[in-house]
DSSP file (Angstrom, degrees, kcal/mol; ACC not computed):
  #  RESIDUE AA STRUCTURE BP1 BP2  ACC     N-H-->O    O-->H-N    N-H-->O    O-->H-N    TCO  KAPPA ALPHA  PHI   PSI    X-CA   Y-CA   Z-CA
    1    1 A M              0   0    0      0, 0.0     2,-0.2     0, 0.0     0, 0.0   0.000 360.0 360.0 360.0 133.3    0.0    0.0    0.0
    2    2 A D        -     0   0    0      1,-0.1     2,-0.4     2,-0.0     0, 0.0  -0.523 360.0-116.6 -81.1 146.8    1.3    3.4   -1.0
    3    3 A F        -     0   0    0     -2,-0.2    -1,-0.1     1,-0.0     0, 0.0  -0.701  25.8-157.5 -79.3 129.0    1.6    6.2    1.6
    4    4 A I        -     0   0    0     -2,-0.4    -1,-0.0     2,-0.0    -2,-0.0  -0.950  18.8-126.7-111.4 116.2   -0.7    9.2    0.7
    5    5 A P        -     0   0    0      0, 0.0     2,-0.5     0, 0.0    40,-0.1  -0.307  16.8-149.0 -63.6 143.1    0.5   12.4    2.3
    6    6 A Q        +     0   0    0     38,-0.1     2,-0.3    39,-0.0    36,-0.1  -0.966  20.8 176.7-114.7 120.5   -2.1   14.3    4.4
    7    7 A Y        -     0   0    0     -2,-0.5     2,-0.2    34,-0.4    38,-0.2  -0.873  14.3-151.8-123.3 156.5   -1.8   18.1    4.4
    8    8 A T     >  -     0   0    0     -2,-0.3     4,-1.8    36,-0.1     5,-0.1  -0.688  37.1-101.4-114.7 171.9   -3.9   20.9    6.0
    9    9 A R  H  > S+     0   0    0     -2,-0.2     4,-2.5     1,-0.2     5,-0.2   0.870 124.2  56.3 -58.5 -38.2   -4.4   24.5    5.0
   10   10 A A  H  > S+     0   0    0      1,-0.2     4,-2.4     2,-0.2    -1,-0.2   0.878 104.3  52.3 -65.4 -37.0   -1.9   25.4    7.7
   11   11 A D  H  > S+     0   0    0      2,-0.2     4,-2.2     1,-0.2    -1,-0.2   0.909 109.9  48.8 -63.8 -42.0    0.7   23.2    6.1
   12   12 A V  H  X S+     0   0    0     -4,-1.8     4,-2.5     2,-0.2    -2,-0.2   0.928 112.3  48.0 -62.0 -46.3    0.1   25.0    2.8
   13   13 A K  H  X S+     0   0    0     -4,-2.5     4,-2.4     1,-0.2    -2,-0.2   0.911 110.8  51.0 -62.2 -43.3    0.4   28.4    4.4
   14   14 A R  H  X S+     0   0    0     -4,-2.4     4,-2.1     1,-0.2    -1,-0.2   0.899 112.1  46.7 -62.4 -40.9    3.6   27.4    6.2
   15   15 A E  H  X S+     0   0    0     -4,-2.2     4,-2.8     2,-0.2     5,-0.3   0.890 110.5  52.4 -70.2 -37.7    5.2   26.1    3.0
   16   16 A A  H  X S+     0   0    0     -4,-2.5     4,-2.6     2,-0.2     5,-0.4   0.911 110.3  49.2 -61.7 -42.6    4.1   29.3    1.1
   17   17 A D  H  X S+     0   0    0     -4,-2.4     4,-1.6     3,-0.2    -2,-0.2   0.904 113.2  47.3 -60.9 -43.1    5.8   31.4    3.8
   18   18 A R  H  < S+     0   0    0     -4,-2.1    -2,-0.2    -5,-0.2    -1,-0.2   0.923 118.9  37.7 -68.0 -44.6    9.0   29.3    3.6
   19   19 A L  H  < S+     0   0    0     -4,-2.8    -2,-0.2     1,-0.1    -1,-0.2   0.887 134.3  18.4 -75.8 -39.1    9.2   29.4   -0.2
   20   20 A F  H  < S-     0   0    0     -4,-2.6     4,-0.3    -5,-0.3    -3,-0.2   0.485 108.3-104.9-117.2  -4.2    8.1   32.9   -0.9
   21   21 A G    >X  -     0   0    0     -4,-1.6     4,-1.1    -5,-0.4     3,-1.0   0.228  33.5 -88.4  89.5 143.9    8.4   34.8    2.3
   22   22 A K  H >> S+     0   0    0      1,-0.3     4,-0.6     2,-0.2     3,-0.5   0.855 123.3  59.1 -59.4 -39.3    5.7   35.9    4.7
   23   23 A P  H 34 S+     0   0    0      0, 0.0    -1,-0.3     0, 0.0     4,-0.2   0.826 114.3  37.6 -61.8 -27.5    5.1   39.2    2.9
   24   24 A S  H <> S+     0   0    0     -3,-1.0     4,-1.9    -4,-0.3     3,-0.5   0.587  92.2  89.5 -94.0 -12.1    4.3   37.4   -0.4
   25   25 A S  H <X S+     0   0    0     -4,-1.1     4,-2.8    -3,-0.5     5,-0.2   0.794  80.0  59.1 -66.2 -29.1    2.4   34.5    1.1
   26   26 A A  H  X S+     0   0    0     -4,-0.6     4,-1.9     2,-0.2    -1,-0.2   0.937 110.4  43.4 -62.6 -44.7   -1.1   36.1    1.0
   27   27 A G  H  > S+     0   0    0     -3,-0.5     4,-2.1    -4,-0.2    -1,-0.2   0.860 113.3  52.1 -67.6 -34.2   -0.8   36.6   -2.8
   28   28 A I  H  X S+     0   0    0     -4,-1.9     4,-2.8     2,-0.2    -2,-0.2   0.903 108.1  51.2 -67.0 -41.0    0.7   33.1   -3.2
   29   29 A M  H  X S+     0   0    0     -4,-2.8     4,-2.1     2,-0.2    -2,-0.2   0.893 108.8  51.2 -61.6 -40.6   -2.3   31.6   -1.2
   30   30 A K  H  < S+     0   0    0     -4,-1.9     4,-0.2     2,-0.2    -1,-0.2   0.927 111.8  47.7 -62.3 -44.7   -4.7   33.5   -3.5
   31   31 A L  H >< S+     0   0    0     -4,-2.1     3,-1.6     1,-0.2     4,-0.2   0.925 111.1  50.0 -60.5 -46.5   -2.9   32.0   -6.5
   32   32 A L  H >< S+     0   0    0     -4,-2.8     3,-1.8     1,-0.3    -1,-0.2   0.823 100.9  65.1 -62.7 -32.1   -2.9   28.5   -5.0
   33   33 A D  T 3< S+     0   0    0     -4,-2.1    -1,-0.3     1,-0.3    -2,-0.2   0.544  78.4  82.2 -72.3  -4.4   -6.6   28.9   -4.4
   34   34 A E  T <  S+     0   0    0     -3,-1.6     2,-0.7    -4,-0.2    -1,-0.3   0.747  78.6  78.4 -68.2 -21.1   -7.2   29.0   -8.1
   35   35 A Y  S <  S-     0   0    0     -3,-1.8     2,-0.3    -4,-0.2    12,-0.1  -0.809  75.9-165.7 -86.5 117.4   -7.0   25.2   -7.9
   36   36 A E        +     0   0    0     -2,-0.7     2,-0.3    33,-0.0    -2,-0.1  -0.814  15.1 167.2-109.4 147.4  -10.4   24.1   -6.5
   37   37 A C        -     0   0    0     -2,-0.3     6,-0.1     1,-0.1    -2,-0.0  -0.975  38.4-130.9-154.6 143.9  -11.3   20.8   -5.1
   38   38 A E  S    S+     0   0    0     -2,-0.3     2,-0.6     1,-0.1    -1,-0.1   0.821  96.5  61.2 -69.2 -30.3  -14.3   19.5   -3.2
   39   39 A H  S  > S-     0   0    0      1,-0.1     4,-2.2    -3,-0.1     3,-0.4  -0.879  73.0-151.8-103.7 118.6  -12.2   17.8   -0.5
   40   40 A E  H  > S+     0   0    0     -2,-0.6     4,-2.5     1,-0.2     5,-0.2   0.840  96.1  53.7 -60.4 -36.1   -9.9   20.2    1.4
   41   41 A G  H  > S+     0   0    0      2,-0.2     4,-1.9     1,-0.2   -34,-0.4   0.891 110.3  47.5 -65.2 -38.1   -7.3   17.5    2.1
   42   42 A G  H  > S+     0   0    0     -3,-0.4     4,-2.1     2,-0.2    -2,-0.2   0.891 111.2  51.4 -67.9 -40.1   -7.1   16.7   -1.6
   43   43 A R  H  X S+     0   0    0     -4,-2.2     4,-2.7     1,-0.2    -2,-0.2   0.933 110.2  48.2 -63.8 -46.6   -6.8   20.4   -2.4
   44   44 A A  H  X S+     0   0    0     -4,-2.5     4,-2.6   -37,-0.2    -1,-0.2   0.889 108.9  54.3 -62.6 -38.4   -4.0   20.9    0.1
   45   45 A R  H  X S+     0   0    0     -4,-1.9     4,-2.0   -38,-0.2    -1,-0.2   0.925 111.6  44.3 -61.6 -45.3   -2.1   17.9   -1.3
   46   46 A V  H  X S+     0   0    0     -4,-2.1     4,-2.4     2,-0.2    -2,-0.2   0.896 112.4  52.0 -66.6 -40.5   -2.3   19.3   -4.8
   47   47 A Q  H  X S+     0   0    0     -4,-2.7     4,-1.9     1,-0.2    -2,-0.2   0.914 110.1  48.8 -61.9 -42.2   -1.3   22.7   -3.7
   48   48 A M  H  X S+     0   0    0     -4,-2.6     4,-2.2     1,-0.2    -1,-0.2   0.894 109.7  52.8 -63.1 -40.4    1.7   21.3   -1.8
   49   49 A A  H  X S+     0   0    0     -4,-2.0     4,-2.1     1,-0.2    -2,-0.2   0.906 107.4  51.7 -62.7 -42.4    2.7   19.3   -5.0
   50   50 A C  H  X S+     0   0    0     -4,-2.4     4,-1.5     1,-0.2    -1,-0.2   0.906 111.2  47.6 -61.3 -41.3    2.6   22.5   -7.0
   51   51 A M  H  X>S+     0   0    0     -4,-1.9     4,-0.6     1,-0.2     5,-0.6   0.867 109.0  53.3 -68.6 -36.2    4.9   24.3   -4.6
   52   52 A K  H ><5S+     0   0    0     -4,-2.2     3,-0.6     1,-0.2    -1,-0.2   0.914 113.5  43.6 -63.1 -41.4    7.3   21.4   -4.5
   53   53 A L  H 3<5S+     0   0    0     -4,-2.1    -1,-0.2     1,-0.2    -2,-0.2   0.758 101.7  67.4 -75.5 -26.8    7.5   21.5   -8.3
   54   54 A C  H ><5S-     0   0    0     -4,-1.5     3,-1.6    -5,-0.2     6,-0.3   0.636  86.0-144.2 -76.9 -14.1    7.8   25.2   -8.7
   55   55 A E  T <<5 -     0   0    0     -4,-0.6    -3,-0.1    -3,-0.6     3,-0.1   0.820  69.4 -57.4  56.1  32.4   11.3   25.6   -7.1
   56   56 A G  T 3 <S+     0   0    0     -5,-0.6     2,-0.5     1,-0.2    -1,-0.3   0.657 106.8 128.4  76.0  15.8   10.2   28.9   -5.5
   57   57 A Q    <>  -     0   0    0     -3,-1.6     4,-2.3     1,-0.1    -1,-0.2  -0.920  51.5-151.9-110.5 124.1    9.4   30.5   -8.9
   58   58 A I  H  > S+     0   0    0     -2,-0.5     4,-2.6     1,-0.2     5,-0.2   0.888  95.7  54.0 -63.2 -40.8    6.0   32.2   -9.3
   59   59 A E  H  > S+     0   0    0      1,-0.2     4,-2.0     2,-0.2    -1,-0.2   0.895 110.5  46.8 -63.0 -39.0    5.8   31.5  -13.1
   60   60 A K  H  > S+     0   0    0     -6,-0.3     4,-2.7     2,-0.2    -1,-0.2   0.899 109.8  54.6 -66.9 -39.3    6.4   27.8  -12.5
   61   61 A L  H  X S+     0   0    0     -4,-2.3     4,-2.3    -7,-0.2    -2,-0.2   0.937 108.0  48.9 -57.8 -47.4    3.8   27.8   -9.7
   62   62 A K  H  X S+     0   0    0     -4,-2.6     4,-2.3     1,-0.2    -1,-0.2   0.906 110.7  51.9 -58.0 -43.6    1.3   29.3  -12.1
   63   63 A H  H  X S+     0   0    0     -4,-2.0     4,-2.2     1,-0.2    -2,-0.2   0.933 111.1  45.5 -60.4 -47.6    2.1   26.7  -14.7
   64   64 A F  H  X S+     0   0    0     -4,-2.7     4,-2.3     1,-0.2    -1,-0.2   0.841 110.6  53.2 -70.6 -31.4    1.7   23.8  -12.3
   65   65 A I  H  X S+     0   0    0     -4,-2.3     4,-1.9    -5,-0.2    -1,-0.2   0.909 109.6  49.1 -66.6 -40.9   -1.6   25.2  -11.0
   66   66 A A  H  X S+     0   0    0     -4,-2.3     4,-1.2     1,-0.2    -2,-0.2   0.905 111.2  50.0 -63.2 -39.4   -2.9   25.4  -14.5
   67   67 A Q  H  X S+     0   0    0     -4,-2.2     4,-2.9     1,-0.2     3,-0.4   0.906 108.4  52.5 -63.0 -42.1   -1.7   21.8  -15.1
   68   68 A A  H  < S+     0   0    0     -4,-2.3     4,-0.4     1,-0.2    -1,-0.2   0.861 104.7  56.0 -64.3 -35.5   -3.5   20.7  -11.9
   69   69 A R  H  < S+     0   0    0     -4,-1.9    -1,-0.2     2,-0.2    -2,-0.2   0.815 111.5  44.1 -68.0 -28.8   -6.8   22.4  -13.1
   70   70 A K  H  < S-     0   0    0     -4,-1.2     2,-0.2    -3,-0.4    -2,-0.2   0.935 143.3 -14.6 -77.6 -50.0   -6.5   20.2  -16.3
   71   71 A D    >X  -     0   0    0     -4,-2.9     3,-1.4    -5,-0.1     4,-0.8  -0.725  56.0-164.1-158.4 102.1   -5.6   17.0  -14.5
   72   72 A F  H 3> S+     0   0    0     -4,-0.4     4,-2.2     1,-0.3     5,-0.2   0.760  86.3  71.1 -60.6 -24.6   -4.5   17.0  -10.9
   73   73 A R  H 3> S+     0   0    0      1,-0.2     4,-2.4     2,-0.2    -1,-0.3   0.845  92.5  57.3 -64.5 -32.4   -3.1   13.5  -11.2
   74   74 A D  H <> S+     0   0    0     -3,-1.4     4,-2.7     2,-0.2    -1,-0.2   0.950 108.4  45.6 -62.0 -48.0   -0.3   14.7  -13.4
   75   75 A V  H  X S+     0   0    0     -4,-0.8     4,-2.1     1,-0.2     5,-0.2   0.897 113.1  49.9 -64.0 -40.9    0.9   17.2  -10.7
   76   76 A L  H  X S+     0   0    0     -4,-2.2     4,-2.7     2,-0.2     5,-0.4   0.921 111.9  48.7 -63.0 -42.4    0.6   14.6   -8.0
   77   77 A Y  H  X S+     0   0    0     -4,-2.4     4,-2.2     1,-0.2    -2,-0.2   0.939 111.9  47.7 -64.4 -46.7    2.6   12.1  -10.0
   78   78 A W  H  < S+     0   0    0     -4,-2.7    -1,-0.2     1,-0.2    -2,-0.2   0.872 120.3  38.3 -62.7 -37.4    5.4   14.5  -10.9
   79   79 A A  H  < S+     0   0    0     -4,-2.1    -2,-0.2    -5,-0.2    -1,-0.2   0.829 126.6  31.0 -83.6 -34.1    5.8   15.7   -7.3
   80   80 A E  H  <        0   0    0     -4,-2.7    -3,-0.2    -5,-0.2    -2,-0.2   0.656 360.0 360.0-105.0 -18.7    5.3   12.4   -5.4
   81   81 A Y     <        0   0    0     -4,-2.2    -3,-0.2    -5,-0.4    -2,-0.1   0.403 360.0 360.0-123.9 360.0    6.6    9.7   -7.6
């Protein structure tokens, strides 16, 4: 059985602060919230995957959020496997 990471909104905020700095994190959270999902845990997991892949670059973050909106499974695969 594969391990499925569980993240919260607080985890996402903490990672946004770490990658982009606290002054920028509100804008980053707004950007991340462009990815919508019915289940908050699933949403946080995809948002964390996007941040992992973006390497601290906003343009890459936008790219991966757009990819997640098309098919979130791609982003999860790239980040987790």
